[in-house]
C-alpha positions in Angstrom: 11.3 17.9 14.7 11.3 15.6 17.6 7.6 14.8 17.1 8.4 13.7 13.5 11.3 11.5 14.8 9.2 9.9 17.5 6.2 9.3 15.1 8.8 7.8 12.6 10.5 5.5 15.3 6.8 4.5 16.3 5.9 3.6 12.9 8.9 1.3 12.6 8.2 -0.2 15.9 4.7 -0.9 14.9 6.0 -2.8 11.8 8.3 -4.8 14.1 5.3 -5.5 16.4 3.3 -6.6 13.4 6.0 -8.7 12.1 6.3 -10.5 15.5 2.5 -11.0 15.7 2.7 -12.4 12.3 5.4 -15.1 13.5 3.2 -15.9 16.4 0.4 -16.6 14.0 2.7 -18.9 12.0 3.1 -20.9 15.2 -0.5 -20.9 16.2 -1.6 -22.1 12.6 1.0 -24.8 12.5 -0.2 -26.1 16.0 -3.7 -25.9 15.0 -2.9 -28.0 11.7 -1.1 -30.6 13.9 -3.9 -31.0 16.4 -6.5 -31.2 13.5 -4.5 -34.0 12.0 -4.3 -35.8 15.1 -8.0 -35.5 15.6 -8.6 -36.7 12.0 -9.9 -33.5 10.9 -8.6 -31.2 8.1 -7.8 -27.6 8.1 -7.9 -26.5 4.4 -5.5 -23.7 3.5 -3.4 -23.7 6.7 -0.2 -24.0 4.8 -1.2 -21.1 2.8 -2.2 -19.0 5.7 1.3 -19.8 7.3 2.9 -18.6 4.1 0.9 -15.5 4.0 2.0 -14.8 7.5 5.6 -15.7 6.8 5.7 -12.9 4.1 3.9 -10.6 6.4 6.5 -11.3 9.3 9.3 -10.4 6.7 7.8 -7.4 5.2 6.5 -5.7 8.2 9.8 -6.1 10.2 12.1 -4.9 7.5 12.2 -1.2 8.7 12.5 -2.0 12.4 15.5 -4.5 11.4 17.1 -1.7 9.6 17.0 0.8 12.3 18.3 -1.7 14.6 21.3 -2.6 12.5 20.2 -6.2 11.7 20.4 -5.8 7.9 23.6 -6.9 6.3 25.9 -3.8 5.9 29.3 -3.6 4.8 30.7 -1.5 7.7 34.2 -2.7 7.5 34.4 -1.1 3.9 32.5 2.0 5.1 34.6 2.5 8.1 37.9 2.2 5.8 36.7 5.0 3.5 37.4 7.7 6.0 36.3 11.1 4.8 34.5 9.4 1.8 32.2 7.3 4.1 29.3 9.9 4.2 29.3 10.0 0.5 29.3 6.2 0.3 26.6 5.8 2.8 24.4 8.5 1.0 24.7 6.9 -2.3 23.9 3.3 -0.7 21.0 4.5 1.2 19.8 6.7 -1.8 20.2 4.0 -4.3 18.4 1.5 -1.8 15.5 4.1 -1.2 15.0 4.4 -4.9 14.8 0.6 -5.5 12.5 0.0 -2.6 10.2 3.0 -3.7 9.8 1.3 -7.1 9.2 -2.0 -5.3 6.5 -0.4 -3.2 5.1 1.1 -6.5 5.0 -2.3 -8.1 3.6 -4.0 -5.0 1.0 -1.3 -4.8 0.0 -1.9 -8.4 -0.1 -5.8 -7.9 -2.3 -5.2 -4.9 -4.7 -2.8 -6.7 -4.8 -5.3 -9.8 -5.5 -8.4 -7.4 -8.4 -6.4 -5.8 -9.7 -5.1 -9.1 -9.6 -8.4 -10.9 -10.7 -10.5 -7.7 -7.7 -12.9 -8.1 -7.9 -15.9 -5.8 -5.3 -18.1 -4.3 -4.9 -21.6 -5.9 -5.2 -23.3 -2.7 -8.5 -24.8 -1.1 -9.2 -21.4 0.8 -9.6 -19.5 -2.3 -8.7 -16.3 -0.5 -8.7 -13.1 -2.2 -4.9 -12.4 -2.9 -5.1 -8.7 -2.3 -5.5 -9.3 1.4 -2.1 -11.2 1.9 -0.6 -9.0 -0.6 -1.4 -6.0 1.6 1.2 -6.9 4.0 4.1 -6.8 1.5 2.7 -3.4 0.3 2.4 -1.9 3.5 5.9 -3.4 4.8 7.5 -1.9 1.5 6.0 1.3 2.2 7.3 1.5 5.7 10.7 0.5 4.6 10.7 3.1 1.9 9.9 5.8 4.4 12.6 4.4 6.7 15.4 4.4 4.0 14.4 8.0 2.8 14.6 8.9 6.4 18.0 7.7 6.8 19.1 9.4 3.5 17.7 12.7 4.8 19.5 12.2 8.2 22.6 11.5 6.6 22.5 14.8 4.4 21.8 16.9 7.4 23.5 15.2 10.5 26.1 12.8 8.9 24.6 10.0 11.0 22.2 7.7 9.6 20.3 6.7 12.7 21.3 3.0 12.5 21.9 1.7 16.0 24.9 -0.7 15.1 27.3 2.0 14.9 29.4 2.7 18.0 28.9 6.1 19.7 32.2 7.3 18.9 31.5 7.2 15.1 28.2 8.8 15.5 27.9 12.5 14.7 24.5 13.4 15.7 
C-alpha cells in the first residue's frame, strides 16, 4: 500500500513540476518575443505557444494543487457538519471525480480527433493541435486519478489526504 501511495504522490508531484516548467516556458517565450521585437525580427506563433504553455501549466498542476489544499474548498461548511462531514466530503469528491472523469474522456476524444483529422492551429505556426491538447488530456487524467484516490481514502480512512486540514481533524 505504501508503494502505491508513494507512486501516486510522485505522479502528482511530477504534474506540479511539469506545470512549473510550463510557467518557466511562458517566461522564456515572452522574453524571446520581446528581444526579437527589439531586434526588428518576428517570432511567428509566440503568443500561441505561450497560450499552449499557460494551458499546460494549469492542467498539469491541478492534482498537485489539490493535494496541497490550494483548491477552493468549503471547509467552514464541512467543519460545521460534525458527523455528517465524512458523507458530505465523499459526495463532493465523488461528484468531482465523476465530472473530471467525463472531462478526461471528452479531452481524450478531442485529442484523438485532432490527431486523426490533422487539425492545425489558426495562427502563423500551424501547429498540429493534438500536441498542445495533450497537456490538457494528461492533466485531466492525473486530476481524475487524484480525485478517485481521495474518494477511496475517505471511504477507508476518513481522511482525504488533503494537506490543509489541521492535524487534530485528521483521522489517518
